[in-house]
C-alpha positions as CSV (number, residue, x, y, z in Angstrom):
1,M,6.3,1.7,32.1
2,T,7.3,3.8,35.1
3,V,10.8,4.0,33.5
4,R,12.5,7.1,31.2
5,L,12.0,5.3,28.0
6,G,15.7,7.4,26.9
7,R,17.7,4.5,28.8
8,L,17.2,2.5,25.4
9,L,17.6,6.4,23.7
10,P,20.1,8.9,25.4
11,S,18.0,12.1,26.4
12,L,17.9,14.9,23.7
13,A,17.0,17.7,26.2
14,G,18.7,20.4,25.8
15,Q,20.3,19.7,22.4
16,S,20.5,21.7,19.7
17,P,17.3,21.5,17.5
18,W,19.9,21.0,14.6
19,L,21.2,17.7,16.3
20,Q,17.8,16.7,17.2
21,W,16.3,17.0,13.4
22,A,19.8,15.0,12.8
23,I,18.3,11.9,15.0
24,L,15.0,11.8,14.0
25,I,15.9,12.6,9.6
26,L,18.4,9.4,9.7
27,L,15.8,7.3,12.6
28,S,12.9,8.0,9.8
29,I,15.4,6.3,7.1
30,G,16.5,3.1,9.3
31,C,13.1,2.8,10.4
32,V,11.6,3.5,6.7
33,A,14.3,0.7,5.1
34,A,14.0,-1.7,8.1
35,L,10.0,-2.0,7.1
36,E,10.8,-2.2,3.7
37,A,12.5,-4.7,3.6
38,L,9.7,-7.0,5.9
39,H,7.3,-5.7,2.9
40,L,4.9,-4.1,4.9
41,P,2.7,-1.5,3.9
42,A,3.0,2.7,4.4
43,A,6.7,2.1,5.6
44,L,7.2,5.9,3.5
45,L,4.9,7.0,6.8
46,L,4.8,4.3,9.8
47,G,8.7,4.8,9.4
48,P,8.9,8.9,10.1
49,M,6.1,8.1,12.5
50,A,7.9,5.6,14.2
51,A,11.0,7.4,14.4
52,A,9.3,10.7,15.7
53,V,7.8,8.5,18.3
54,L,11.3,7.5,19.6
55,V,12.7,11.4,19.7
56,A,9.5,12.2,21.4
57,A,10.1,9.5,23.9
58,A,13.8,10.9,24.0
59,E,12.5,14.1,25.0
60,G,12.5,15.8,22.6
61,T,11.7,19.1,21.4
62,V,11.8,19.6,17.9
63,R,8.2,19.5,16.1
64,V,7.4,20.4,12.2
65,P,5.8,23.8,11.6
66,P,2.6,23.9,11.1
67,L,2.7,25.0,7.1
68,P,4.6,21.9,6.5
69,F,1.9,19.8,7.3
70,I,-1.2,21.7,6.1
71,A,0.7,21.5,2.6
72,S,1.2,18.2,3.2
73,Q,-2.2,17.2,3.8
74,G,-3.2,19.4,0.3
75,V,-1.1,16.6,-1.2
76,I,-2.6,13.4,0.0
77,G,-6.0,15.3,-0.9
78,A,-4.5,14.9,-3.9
79,M,-3.2,11.8,-4.3
80,I,-6.3,9.9,-2.8
81,A,-8.0,11.5,-5.7
82,R,-6.0,10.3,-8.3
83,S,-7.2,7.4,-8.1
84,I,-10.3,8.2,-8.0
85,T,-10.5,7.0,-12.0
86,G,-13.3,7.0,-14.7
87,G,-12.4,3.0,-14.9
88,I,-13.2,2.2,-11.4
89,L,-16.7,4.8,-11.4
90,A,-17.3,2.5,-15.0
91,E,-16.8,-0.8,-12.9
92,M,-18.9,0.1,-9.8
93,L,-21.7,1.4,-11.9
94,K,-21.4,-1.4,-13.7
95,D,-23.4,-3.5,-10.3
96,W,-23.8,-1.5,-7.8
97,P,-26.6,-2.7,-6.0
98,M,-23.4,-5.7,-5.0
99,F,-21.1,-2.4,-4.3
100,A,-23.6,-0.3,-2.5
101,V,-24.3,-4.1,0.4
102,A,-20.5,-4.7,0.4
103,I,-19.2,-1.4,1.2
104,L,-22.3,-1.1,3.5
105,S,-21.4,-3.9,5.2
106,V,-18.1,-3.3,6.3
107,I,-18.4,-0.1,7.2
108,G,-21.7,-1.0,9.7
109,A,-19.6,-3.2,11.2
110,S,-16.8,-0.7,11.1
111,G,-19.3,1.3,13.0
112,L,-20.3,-1.4,15.4
113,I,-17.0,-2.0,16.6
114,G,-16.6,1.7,16.8
115,W,-19.5,1.7,19.0
116,V,-18.6,-0.9,21.4
117,L,-15.1,0.9,21.9
118,T,-16.7,3.4,22.9
119,R,-19.1,2.7,25.0
120,M,-16.8,0.3,27.1
121,R,-14.7,3.8,27.2
122,V,-10.9,1.8,26.0
123,L,-10.3,5.2,24.6
124,P,-11.6,8.8,24.5
125,G,-14.4,10.7,22.9
126,T,-14.5,10.0,18.9
127,T,-11.1,7.9,18.8
128,A,-12.5,4.6,18.9
129,I,-14.7,5.3,15.9
130,W,-12.4,7.2,13.8
131,G,-9.9,4.2,14.5
132,S,-12.1,2.0,13.5
133,S,-13.1,3.6,10.3
134,P,-11.8,1.0,7.4
135,G,-9.8,2.5,5.0
136,A,-8.1,6.0,4.4
137,A,-5.8,5.3,7.5
138,T,-4.1,8.4,6.4
139,A,-7.2,11.1,5.7
140,M,-9.2,9.1,9.0
141,T,-6.1,10.0,11.2
142,L,-5.9,13.6,10.3
143,M,-9.6,14.4,10.3
144,S,-9.8,12.7,13.5
145,E,-8.4,15.8,15.4
146,S,-11.2,17.9,13.9
147,Y,-14.0,15.8,14.7
148,G,-13.0,15.5,18.9
149,G,-10.5,12.6,18.4
150,D,-7.2,11.9,20.0
151,I,-5.2,12.2,16.4
152,R,-2.2,10.0,18.6
153,L,-4.4,7.3,19.4
154,V,-6.2,7.4,15.9
155,A,-3.1,6.6,14.2
156,F,-1.9,3.7,16.5
157,M,-5.6,2.1,15.5
158,Q,-5.6,2.7,11.9
159,Y,-2.1,2.0,11.0
160,L,-1.6,-1.5,13.4
161,R,-5.0,-2.7,11.7
162,V,-3.1,-1.9,7.8
163,V,-0.4,-3.2,9.1
164,M,-2.9,-6.9,10.0
165,V,-4.7,-6.8,7.2
166,A,-1.8,-6.5,5.0
167,V,0.0,-9.8,6.6
168,A,-3.3,-11.2,6.5
169,A,-4.5,-10.6,2.9
170,S,-0.9,-11.6,2.0
171,L,-0.9,-15.2,3.6
172,V,-4.5,-15.4,2.0
173,S,-3.4,-15.0,-1.4
174,R,-0.5,-17.7,-0.7
175,I,-3.0,-20.0,0.5
176,W,-5.9,-19.4,-2.2
177,A,-4.4,-18.5,-4.9
178,V,-0.9,-19.0,-7.4
179,P,0.9,-15.6,-7.6
180,D,1.3,-15.0,-11.6
181,G,4.6,-15.2,-11.6
182,S,4.6,-11.1,-11.9
183,V,7.0,-9.2,-9.8
184,A,7.0,-5.4,-8.6
185,A,9.0,-2.9,-9.8
186,G,10.8,-1.3,-8.0
187,M,10.1,2.5,-6.6
188,V,12.2,5.1,-9.1
189,W,12.1,8.0,-6.8
190,F,13.0,10.8,-9.7
191,P,11.3,9.6,-12.7
192,P,10.4,12.2,-15.9
193,V,7.8,14.8,-14.2
194,A,5.3,16.4,-16.3
195,W,6.0,19.7,-14.9
196,V,2.8,21.4,-15.9
197,S,0.6,18.6,-14.6
198,F,3.1,18.9,-11.6
199,A,2.6,22.6,-11.5
200,E,-1.1,22.4,-11.6
201,T,-1.6,19.7,-9.3
202,L,0.4,21.9,-6.1
203,L,-1.8,25.2,-7.2
204,L,-4.9,23.9,-6.9
205,A,-4.0,21.4,-4.0
206,E,-2.6,24.4,-2.4
207,I,-5.2,26.2,-3.5
208,G,-7.6,24.2,-2.0
209,V,-5.6,24.2,1.4
210,A,-6.0,27.8,1.6
211,A,-9.5,27.9,1.0
212,G,-10.0,24.9,4.0
213,R,-8.6,27.3,6.1
214,L,-9.8,30.2,5.3
215,L,-13.7,28.5,5.3
216,R,-12.7,26.7,8.4
217,V,-14.6,23.4,7.1
218,P,-13.1,20.7,9.1
219,A,-10.2,18.7,7.6
220,G,-10.0,21.0,4.6
221,S,-6.7,21.1,4.0
222,L,-7.2,17.8,2.6
223,L,-10.9,17.1,1.4
224,L,-11.2,20.2,-0.7
225,P,-7.9,19.7,-2.2
226,L,-9.1,15.9,-2.9
227,A,-12.4,17.6,-4.0
228,F,-11.0,20.3,-6.7
229,C,-8.5,17.5,-7.9
230,A,-11.0,14.9,-8.7
231,V,-13.9,16.9,-10.1
232,L,-10.9,18.6,-12.0
233,Q,-9.7,15.0,-13.2
234,G,-13.0,13.4,-13.9
235,A,-14.0,16.2,-15.9
236,G,-10.4,15.4,-17.8
237,L,-9.0,19.3,-17.2
238,L,-6.3,18.0,-14.7
239,T,-4.3,15.2,-14.4
240,V,-2.7,14.6,-10.9
241,E,0.9,14.5,-11.1
242,L,2.8,13.9,-8.0
243,P,5.8,12.2,-8.3
244,P,7.8,9.6,-5.3
245,W,10.2,12.1,-3.6
246,L,7.6,14.5,-3.3
247,L,4.6,12.5,-1.7
248,A,7.2,11.0,0.7
249,L,8.6,14.1,1.9
250,C,5.2,14.8,3.0
251,Y,4.6,11.3,4.5
252,A,7.6,12.3,6.4
253,M,6.1,15.4,7.4
254,V,2.8,14.1,8.6
255,G,4.3,11.1,10.8
256,W,6.5,13.4,12.2
257,S,3.8,15.7,13.5
258,I,1.6,12.8,14.3
259,G,4.4,11.1,16.4
260,M,6.5,14.0,18.3
261,R,2.7,13.9,19.5
262,F,3.4,10.8,21.4
263,T,4.4,11.6,25.6
264,R,5.6,9.0,27.9
265,P,2.0,9.2,29.2
266,I,0.6,8.9,25.2
267,I,2.6,5.7,25.1
268,V,1.5,4.0,28.2
269,Y,-2.4,4.9,27.6
270,A,-2.1,3.0,24.1
271,A,0.1,0.2,25.2
272,R,-3.2,-0.4,28.0
273,A,-5.6,-0.8,25.3
274,L,-3.6,-2.6,23.3
275,P,-5.0,-5.7,23.9
276,V,-8.6,-4.6,23.2
277,I,-7.5,-2.7,19.8
278,L,-5.5,-6.0,19.0
279,A,-9.5,-8.2,19.5
280,S,-11.1,-5.2,17.9
281,T,-8.8,-5.3,14.8
282,L,-9.0,-8.9,14.6
283,S,-13.2,-9.6,14.6
284,L,-13.2,-6.6,11.7
285,I,-10.9,-9.0,9.6
286,G,-13.0,-12.0,10.6
287,I,-16.0,-10.0,9.8
288,C,-15.2,-9.1,6.5
289,G,-13.9,-12.8,5.9
290,L,-17.3,-13.8,6.5
291,F,-18.5,-11.0,4.3
292,S,-15.7,-11.8,1.1
293,V,-17.9,-15.9,1.4
294,I,-21.1,-14.7,1.4
295,L,-19.9,-12.3,-1.5
296,T,-18.4,-15.6,-2.8
297,K,-21.6,-17.7,-3.2
298,T,-24.1,-15.3,-4.0
299,A,-22.4,-13.1,-6.3
300,G,-19.8,-15.9,-8.2
301,V,-17.0,-13.7,-7.4
302,D,-13.7,-16.0,-6.9
303,P,-12.8,-16.2,-3.2
304,L,-9.1,-14.1,-3.5
305,T,-10.8,-11.4,-5.2
306,A,-13.6,-11.3,-2.8
307,Y,-11.5,-11.4,-0.5
308,L,-9.1,-8.9,-1.0
309,A,-12.1,-6.4,-2.0
310,M,-13.5,-7.0,1.2
311,S,-10.4,-6.5,3.6
312,P,-10.9,-3.6,6.0
313,G,-8.4,-1.2,4.6
314,G,-4.8,-0.6,3.6
315,A,-5.8,-0.1,-0.4
316,D,-2.4,0.5,-1.3
317,S,-0.9,-2.6,-0.6
318,V,-4.6,-4.7,-1.1
319,A,-3.1,-3.1,-4.5
320,I,-0.1,-5.0,-4.7
321,I,-1.0,-8.0,-3.0
322,A,-3.6,-7.9,-5.9
323,A,-1.4,-7.4,-8.9
324,S,1.0,-10.3,-8.0
325,S,-2.5,-12.7,-8.0
326,K,-4.9,-14.3,-9.8
327,V,-7.9,-11.8,-9.4
328,D,-9.8,-9.8,-10.7
329,L,-7.6,-6.4,-9.9
330,P,-10.3,-3.5,-11.6
331,F,-13.2,-4.9,-9.0
332,V,-11.3,-4.9,-6.2
333,M,-9.3,-1.5,-7.0
334,A,-12.9,-0.5,-7.5
335,L,-14.5,-1.4,-4.3
336,Q,-11.7,-0.7,-2.0
337,T,-11.5,2.8,-3.4
338,I,-15.5,3.9,-3.9
339,R,-15.1,2.7,0.3
340,L,-12.4,4.9,0.7
341,L,-14.3,8.0,-0.5
342,V,-17.7,6.7,1.4
343,V,-16.2,6.2,4.5
344,I,-14.2,9.8,4.3
345,L,-17.7,11.2,3.0
346,T,-19.3,9.5,5.8
347,G,-16.6,9.8,8.7
348,P,-17.9,13.1,10.3
349,S,-21.7,12.2,10.7
350,L,-20.7,8.5,11.5
351,A,-18.9,9.6,14.6
352,R,-21.6,12.6,15.1
353,L,-23.7,9.5,15.2
354,I,-22.3,7.3,17.4
355,T,-21.5,9.7,19.9
356,G,-24.7,10.8,20.5
357,R,-25.8,6.9,20.5
358,V,-23.4,6.5,23.7
359,L,-23.9,9.3,25.7
360,K,-27.6,8.7,25.7
361,M,-27.3,5.8,26.8
362,T,-24.8,6.0,29.3
363,P,-26.1,7.2,33.3
């Protein structure tokens, strides 16, 4: 690993920033296309991130300016708020004890795995705790930096699990259920836009970003836009409007910003930690699979619905799989979405609690 990675990708040291950006954009398009062809989730984020890692490994020096990175977090916060609908809340309230137990079980299992990894000192600081959080991969990655985590390694853990969960869920759906015959429509990048709602969404998201910065709220650039948009949407005062092309641009900004931070030493570090990270991810997937069996036996939920609902992360990819299978889609999305919200709200406290416990136990 001491061999310069630039031998596979010509060195960009000293090259014009315009050339480096052109290479980065072309690599990003290629990576996204490859991931989409493999039907892997989060391609719009993972593709630019992978491209940026390659450019950084080739000694590229371009960086995403702070303002676009922060503004993109506001848009992503609004996107998360869009998924918190009244129908999902109604589904949860109907069987709230079962939802509470299911959500706390998965969060507890991920917290235990994060504690073990932190105790083993596999990863620095609170990184293992944020990386083990079950869901809200983008939110956890962005929030981790404000709470002592290494954003690069958290991203590595989170998105590795997103891919593994998606693959596992796809295999299980093929084994346990017959597809309903529906085919997901292709992405329409430039659909008609409700311009008033679009302007209101952007304005509110960036007001949230500004408030987060002004009040110095940890991860406020993500959390305050999420809160503002969710509250106004729930009150019927806002329709969150975010066209795909804007989300793709914001995902690229976030992916580039994270990927460009991967230096050669951090790539070597991640490679060395890979076996333990894989083992922890497979353990979490297995534990959640066991929870789905318990949910099926105790609540009468069909096996595939239970498995998809309990899958630890990748709500967007789980939604795509669930939509093409004969499952209780509202139940799956209600549990996934509410857990996402709980994970976002409890993540900082859980990280502090586990880190404090580990420090007390350390000689």
